C-alpha positions as CSV (number, residue, x, y, z in Angstrom):
1,X,0.0,0.0,0.0
2,X,2.8,2.3,0.9
3,X,4.7,1.5,-2.3
4,X,1.6,2.3,-4.4
5,X,1.2,5.7,-2.7
6,X,4.8,6.6,-3.5
7,X,4.2,5.7,-7.1
8,X,1.0,7.9,-7.2
9,X,2.8,10.8,-5.6
10,X,5.7,10.5,-8.0
11,X,3.3,10.4,-10.9
12,X,1.6,13.6,-9.7
13,X,4.9,15.4,-9.3
14,X,6.0,14.3,-12.7
15,X,2.8,15.6,-14.2
16,X,3.2,18.9,-12.5
17,X,6.7,19.2,-13.7
18,X,5.7,18.5,-17.3
19,X,2.9,21.1,-17.1
20,X,5.2,23.7,-15.6
21,X,7.9,23.1,-18.2
22,X,5.2,23.4,-21.0
23,X,4.0,26.7,-19.5
24,X,7.6,28.0,-19.3
25,X,8.1,27.2,-22.9
26,X,4.9,29.0,-23.8
27,X,5.8,32.1,-21.9
28,X,9.3,32.2,-23.4
29,X,7.8,31.9,-26.8
30,X,5.4,34.8,-26.1
31,X,8.2,37.0,-24.8
32,X,10.3,36.2,-27.8
33,X,7.5,37.0,-30.2
34,X,6.5,40.2,-28.4
35,X,7.5,43.4,-30.3
36,X,10.4,45.4,-28.9
37,X,9.8,48.9,-27.8
38,X,10.5,51.4,-30.6
39,X,12.9,54.4,-30.5
40,X,11.6,57.6,-28.9
41,X,11.3,60.7,-31.1
42,X,13.0,63.7,-29.7
43,X,14.5,67.0,-30.9
44,X,18.2,67.6,-30.5
45,X,21.0,70.1,-31.1
46,X,24.7,70.0,-31.2
47,X,26.4,71.9,-28.3
48,X,28.5,74.6,-29.8
49,X,30.5,77.5,-28.5
50,X,29.3,81.0,-29.0
51,X,30.4,84.5,-28.1
52,X,28.8,85.6,-24.9
53,X,28.8,89.2,-23.6
54,X,28.4,89.2,-19.8
55,X,25.5,91.4,-18.8
56,X,24.1,92.8,-15.7
57,X,20.3,93.2,-15.7
58,X,18.1,95.3,-13.5
59,X,14.7,96.9,-13.3
60,X,14.4,100.6,-13.5
61,X,12.0,103.6,-13.5
62,X,12.0,106.3,-16.1
63,X,12.2,109.9,-14.9
64,X,12.3,113.2,-16.9
65,X,15.4,115.3,-17.2
66,X,13.2,118.0,-16.0
67,X,9.7,117.5,-14.6
68,X,7.5,119.5,-12.3
69,X,3.8,120.0,-11.3
70,X,3.3,123.7,-11.9
71,X,1.6,125.3,-8.9
72,X,0.7,128.7,-7.6
73,X,2.4,130.4,-4.6
74,X,-0.5,132.7,-3.7
75,X,-4.3,132.5,-3.8
76,X,-6.3,134.2,-6.4
77,X,-9.0,134.0,-9.1
78,X,-8.0,132.7,-12.6
79,X,-8.5,135.4,-15.2
80,X,-7.1,133.7,-18.3
81,X,-5.6,130.4,-19.3
82,X,-3.0,130.7,-22.1
83,X,-2.4,127.1,-23.0
84,X,-4.2,123.9,-24.0
85,X,-3.5,120.4,-22.6
86,X,-0.6,118.8,-24.3
87,X,0.9,122.1,-25.7
88,X,4.6,122.5,-26.2
89,X,5.8,125.6,-24.3
90,X,9.0,127.6,-24.0
91,X,10.8,128.7,-20.9
92,X,9.1,131.8,-19.4
93,X,6.0,131.4,-21.5
94,X,2.8,132.7,-19.7
95,X,0.5,129.8,-18.7
96,X,-2.1,131.4,-16.4
97,X,-3.0,135.0,-15.5
98,X,-4.7,135.5,-12.1
99,X,-6.8,138.6,-11.2
100,X,-4.3,141.1,-9.9
101,X,-6.3,144.4,-10.0
102,X,-6.1,145.1,-6.3
103,X,-2.5,144.2,-6.1
104,X,-1.6,146.5,-9.0
105,X,-3.5,149.4,-7.4
106,X,-1.6,148.8,-4.2
107,X,1.6,148.8,-6.2
108,X,0.8,152.1,-7.7
109,X,0.1,153.7,-4.3
110,X,3.5,152.4,-3.0
111,X,5.2,153.6,-6.1
112,X,3.7,157.1,-5.6
113,X,4.9,157.2,-2.0
114,X,8.4,156.1,-3.2
115,X,8.4,158.9,-5.8
116,X,7.5,161.4,-3.1
117,X,10.3,160.2,-0.9
118,X,12.7,160.5,-3.9
119,X,11.5,164.2,-4.4
120,X,12.0,164.9,-0.7
121,X,15.5,163.5,-0.7
122,X,16.4,165.5,-3.8
123,X,15.1,168.8,-2.2
124,X,16.8,168.1,1.1
125,X,20.1,167.5,-0.6
126,X,19.9,171.0,-2.0
127,X,19.1,172.4,1.5
128,X,21.9,170.4,3.0
129,X,24.3,171.9,0.5
130,X,23.1,175.4,1.7
131,X,23.5,174.1,5.3
132,X,19.8,174.6,5.9
133,X,19.3,171.0,7.3
134,X,21.4,168.5,9.2
135,X,23.1,165.4,8.0
136,X,20.7,163.4,10.2
137,X,17.7,164.7,8.3
138,X,19.3,163.7,5.0
139,X,20.0,160.2,6.3
140,X,16.4,159.8,7.4
141,X,15.2,160.9,3.9
142,X,17.6,158.3,2.3
143,X,16.4,155.5,4.6
144,X,12.8,156.4,4.0
145,X,13.3,156.2,0.2
146,X,15.0,152.8,0.4
147,X,12.2,151.5,2.6
148,X,9.5,152.6,0.2
149,X,11.4,151.1,-2.8
150,X,11.6,147.8,-0.9
151,X,7.8,147.9,-0.4
152,X,7.4,148.6,-4.1
153,X,9.6,145.6,-5.0
154,X,7.7,143.4,-2.5
155,X,4.4,144.4,-4.1
156,X,5.8,144.0,-7.6
157,X,6.7,140.4,-6.7
158,X,3.1,139.8,-5.5
159,X,1.9,141.1,-8.9
160,X,4.4,139.0,-10.8
161,X,3.2,135.9,-8.9
162,X,-0.2,136.4,-10.3
163,X,1.2,135.6,-13.7
164,X,2.3,132.0,-13.8
165,X,5.0,131.1,-16.3
166,X,6.7,127.9,-17.5
167,X,9.9,127.4,-15.5
168,X,11.5,125.6,-18.4
169,X,10.7,124.4,-21.9
170,X,8.8,121.1,-22.3
171,X,5.4,119.5,-22.9
172,X,2.4,120.2,-20.8
173,X,0.1,117.6,-19.5
174,X,-3.7,117.7,-19.0
175,X,-5.2,120.5,-16.9
176,X,-8.6,121.0,-15.3
177,X,-8.0,124.7,-14.5
178,X,-10.6,127.1,-16.1
179,X,-11.1,130.9,-16.0
180,X,-13.0,132.0,-13.0
181,X,-11.7,129.2,-10.8
182,X,-10.3,130.1,-7.4
183,X,-6.8,128.7,-6.6
184,X,-5.2,128.1,-3.3
185,X,-1.5,128.2,-2.7
186,X,0.0,124.8,-3.8
187,X,-2.8,123.8,-6.0
188,X,-1.6,121.7,-9.0
189,X,-2.3,123.5,-12.3
190,X,-0.6,121.3,-14.9
191,X,2.4,119.0,-15.2
192,X,5.4,120.1,-17.3
193,X,7.9,117.5,-18.5
194,X,11.0,117.7,-20.7
195,X,11.3,114.3,-22.3
196,X,13.5,114.6,-25.4
197,X,16.0,112.9,-23.1
198,X,15.0,110.8,-20.1
199,X,16.8,109.3,-17.1
200,X,16.4,105.7,-15.9
201,X,17.0,105.0,-12.3
202,X,17.8,101.5,-11.2
203,X,19.6,99.6,-8.4
204,X,22.5,97.2,-8.6
205,X,23.8,94.8,-5.9
206,X,26.9,96.0,-4.2
207,X,28.9,93.0,-5.4
208,X,28.5,94.3,-9.0
209,X,29.8,97.8,-8.1
210,X,33.3,97.0,-9.5
211,X,31.7,96.4,-12.9
212,X,30.1,99.9,-13.1
213,X,31.6,103.0,-14.6
214,X,30.5,106.4,-15.9
215,X,29.8,106.2,-19.6
216,X,29.1,102.5,-19.6
217,X,26.7,101.5,-22.3
218,X,23.3,99.9,-21.7
219,X,20.1,98.9,-23.4
220,X,16.7,99.6,-22.1
221,X,13.5,97.8,-23.0
222,X,9.9,98.6,-22.1
223,X,6.8,96.5,-22.2
224,X,5.1,99.2,-24.3
225,X,7.5,98.6,-27.2
226,X,8.3,94.8,-27.4
227,X,11.3,94.0,-29.4
228,X,12.6,97.6,-29.4
229,X,15.8,98.5,-27.5
230,X,16.7,102.0,-26.5
231,X,20.5,102.6,-26.1
232,X,21.8,104.8,-23.2
233,X,24.8,105.3,-21.0
234,X,25.5,105.5,-17.3
235,X,25.8,109.1,-16.2
236,X,25.7,108.9,-12.4
237,X,26.5,106.4,-9.6
238,X,25.3,107.1,-6.1
239,X,28.2,107.5,-3.6
240,X,26.2,105.7,-0.9
241,X,25.1,102.1,-0.6
242,X,21.5,101.6,0.7
243,X,22.1,100.0,4.2
244,X,18.8,98.2,4.1
245,X,19.2,96.5,0.7
246,X,22.9,96.7,0.1
247,X,22.2,98.1,-3.4
248,X,23.6,101.1,-5.1
249,X,21.5,103.5,-7.2
250,X,22.6,104.1,-10.7
251,X,21.2,106.7,-13.2
252,X,21.6,106.5,-16.9
253,X,20.7,108.9,-19.7
254,X,18.6,107.6,-22.6
255,X,17.9,109.7,-25.8
256,X,14.2,109.9,-26.5
257,X,13.9,111.9,-29.7
258,X,10.6,110.2,-30.7
259,X,9.2,110.7,-27.1
260,X,8.2,107.0,-26.9
261,X,9.5,106.7,-23.3
262,X,7.4,108.5,-20.7
263,X,8.3,109.3,-17.1
264,X,7.1,106.8,-14.6
265,X,7.4,103.8,-17.0
266,X,8.8,100.5,-15.9
267,X,11.9,99.5,-17.8
268,X,14.3,96.5,-18.1
269,X,18.0,97.5,-18.1
270,X,20.9,95.5,-19.5
271,X,24.5,96.6,-19.0
272,X,27.5,95.1,-20.8
273,X,30.2,94.0,-18.4
274,X,33.7,93.1,-19.2
275,X,35.0,91.4,-22.3
276,X,33.2,88.8,-24.4
277,X,33.5,85.1,-23.4
278,X,33.0,81.8,-25.1
279,X,30.4,79.4,-23.7
280,X,28.8,76.2,-24.7
281,X,25.2,77.2,-25.2
282,X,22.0,75.2,-25.2
283,X,18.3,76.1,-25.3
284,X,16.9,76.3,-21.7
285,X,14.4,73.6,-22.6
286,X,17.4,71.1,-22.8
287,X,18.1,71.4,-19.1
288,X,16.3,69.3,-16.5
289,X,16.6,71.0,-13.1
290,X,16.5,68.6,-10.1
291,X,17.2,69.1,-6.4
292,X,20.3,66.9,-6.8
293,X,21.6,68.8,-9.8
294,X,20.9,69.8,-13.4
295,X,21.0,67.1,-16.1
296,X,20.8,66.8,-19.9
297,X,20.4,63.7,-22.2
298,X,23.3,63.2,-24.7
299,X,22.6,61.0,-27.8
300,X,25.4,58.7,-28.9
301,X,25.8,55.5,-30.9
302,X,25.3,52.3,-28.8
303,X,28.4,50.7,-27.3
304,X,30.2,48.1,-29.3
305,X,29.3,45.3,-26.9
306,X,25.6,46.2,-26.9
307,X,23.3,43.1,-27.5
308,X,20.9,43.4,-30.3
309,X,20.7,47.2,-30.6
310,X,17.6,48.7,-32.2
311,X,18.0,49.6,-35.8
312,X,16.3,51.7,-38.3
313,X,14.9,50.8,-41.8
314,X,18.4,51.1,-43.3
315,X,19.9,48.8,-40.7
316,X,21.8,51.5,-38.8
317,X,21.7,51.3,-35.1
318,X,19.6,54.1,-33.4
319,X,21.4,56.6,-31.1
320,X,20.8,55.9,-27.4
321,X,20.3,58.4,-24.6
322,X,22.7,58.9,-21.7
323,X,21.9,61.2,-18.9
324,X,24.8,63.5,-17.7
325,X,25.1,66.1,-15.0
326,X,26.0,69.7,-16.1
327,X,26.8,72.9,-14.4
328,X,24.8,75.9,-15.8
329,X,26.0,79.5,-16.0
330,X,24.3,82.8,-17.0
331,X,21.3,82.9,-19.2
332,X,20.3,85.2,-22.0
333,X,16.9,85.0,-23.8
334,X,16.2,81.4,-24.6
335,X,19.7,80.2,-24.0
336,X,21.8,79.0,-21.0
337,X,25.5,78.7,-20.8
338,X,27.0,75.3,-19.9
339,X,30.1,75.5,-17.7
340,X,30.9,71.8,-17.1
341,X,29.6,68.4,-18.1
342,X,29.6,68.8,-21.9
343,X,32.0,69.1,-24.8
344,X,31.5,70.9,-28.1
345,X,29.9,68.7,-30.8
346,X,27.9,66.5,-28.5
347,X,24.3,66.0,-29.5
348,X,21.9,67.0,-26.7
349,X,18.2,66.4,-26.5
350,X,16.2,69.7,-26.4
351,X,12.7,68.3,-25.9
352,X,11.2,64.9,-25.2
353,X,13.3,64.1,-22.2
354,X,10.4,62.7,-20.2
355,X,10.3,59.7,-22.5
356,X,14.0,58.9,-22.0
357,X,16.1,57.0,-19.5
358,X,19.7,55.7,-19.8
359,X,20.0,53.4,-22.8
360,X,16.7,54.4,-24.5
361,X,17.1,54.5,-28.3
362,X,16.0,57.7,-29.9
363,X,15.1,59.2,-33.3
364,X,15.8,62.9,-33.9
365,X,13.1,64.9,-35.6
366,X,13.8,68.6,-35.7
367,X,10.8,69.7,-37.7
368,X,9.7,71.8,-34.6
369,X,12.7,73.1,-32.6
370,X,12.4,74.8,-29.2
371,X,13.2,78.5,-29.1
372,X,17.0,79.2,-29.1
373,X,17.2,83.0,-29.5
374,X,19.6,85.1,-27.4
375,X,17.3,88.1,-27.9
376,X,13.8,86.8,-28.2
377,X,10.8,88.9,-29.0
378,X,7.1,88.2,-28.3
379,X,5.5,86.1,-31.0
380,X,1.8,86.0,-31.9
381,X,0.4,82.9,-33.5
């Protein structure tokens, strides 16, 4: 009985082994017949050296060479407005006349008193020559004349202030002042700006101070004029560092003959610093930034000992991807400088990295390339 049981158990085990071996052969055949994964399509570019001008960028604000809100020093009623909003005016041109009738009348009264004092002094000088009056009387007459002339000059200044003139040549803004309106001291009448040339004020970190100099060239761009650069040069560097931000204020002069730039506008400033350098450059899309470092995928032929490499229709082996670490440097537009990790001439993937890992075969299709412009401009599609 025991011998029969061993025979039965052995037969069962043999059957299981046969079935298992058959299943193994079936699975192996399925694996062998399954299609291999195809090559991944990517865009790529050869890393090449290019001339690179080191630049310092900052954000600035445009201010006029001369700009002021024209106001009045004294109160009064507007009699006449001699300009229209947006007019070009010359220095000293009359802008607003205020009612000065009572002031002029007071001026005439003071002038008459001064004329009388002058006549008295003239007459007393003749009497003094005839020794009819004392030197003290003559001195009093002279002092009285000077005092009355001073009152006349004071009143003349009040009358002059009732006529408001342009302090310098420029372009007027928009005004809401009308004849008959009463003005108080300090009321804003109209803005006056000289904008044929403008200043741009910006701040630079103190560590960049050594790279700044008077006369240094720069380019300015504004959102209002995309793709248009305005040249200028540094004309002033503050002698004091801001203790709160550790930045230094810099002022540059920018010609503005077409008056496209207006005071108060936001501007981007780029200053050339030092001599040009050579860097390996790549589109910024080629870089994968990770907490443990920046990487790129380099495409190269498969190693000589590779087993059954994937081939194209012509029988040539596909390039394979290899991830390498790189050190990135400064950026300009769509480009980034590569300091270490690459050599000139290596083929680098610029898009499609998410489909890759080490050893993945790849096909290059550059019908649509990522942007790679050092000075990009907005594009509308």
